N, C-alpha and C positions, 0 to 999 in steps of 0.2 A: 785029159780032154783032147779029143781028136782035132788035129789042126784044120781039117777041111770043114769043120762045123763052127769054127770060132766066129765067123761073120754072122752066122745065124744066131748064135748065142748072144752076141752083142746086140743084134736087132731085137731079140726077145727081151733082153734087159732094158732096152730103150722103151719098148712098149709097156713093160711093167712099171718103169719109172713114171711114164706118162699117166698110167692108171692111178698110181699113188697120188700124184698131184691133182688129178681130177676128182678123186673121191676123198681126199684129205686124210686118209688113213696112213700115217707115216711109220707105224710100228716096224714094218718089214724093210724100211729103207736101209738099215744096217746090213740086212741079208743081201739086198740087191747090190750094195757096195762091195760086200764080200765076194759075191759071185762075179761081179765085174773085175775085181782084183785078180781072181783066178784066170779070167779070160786074158787080162793084160799080162799076167805072169806068163801065160802060154806064148804071148807075143814077145816076151823078153823085156817087158816094161818094168820100171822101178816100183817100189812098194808103196808109193804115196796113197793109192786108193785103199789098200789094206789098212794103212794107218788111219785114214779117215773113217773106215768101217769100224775099227776098234774104238776110236774116240766117240763117234756117234752112238754106237751100241752101248758103251759104258755110260755115256751121258743119259741115255734113255733107259738104263737098267735092263737092257736086253742081254742078259748074262751069257746065254748060249751063243749068240752071235759074236759077242766080245771074245769068248773063249776060242771060237773058231778063227777069228781074225788074229788072235795071238799065235795060234798054231800055224796059220799061214805065214805070218811074219817070221816065225822061227824057221820055217822051211825056206824062206826067201833069203835068209842071211847068207852072204857069201862064205864059202868054206865050211858050212856045217855038215857037208857030206850027204845031205838029203835032197833028192830031186822029186820026191813024191809030194803031191799036194794033199793037205788034210781033207 
């Protein structure tokens, strides 16, 4: 993710989150959390949002999003030698 566009990405995720709340369709909430976790990772933030994405996606049986959150968490572990985001 290019650093110059992180603020734009965060703003787009905020708008998408608002739309979820407005329309009551919460299925993609795990995906939004996952994408927000990637933005936060680019800012050097801890993995708490990715962990929330995993928990929520697992709870809602959104297996693809849960799998992606697990992969992101693996990449975020210190010392794993991987800097690439899934």
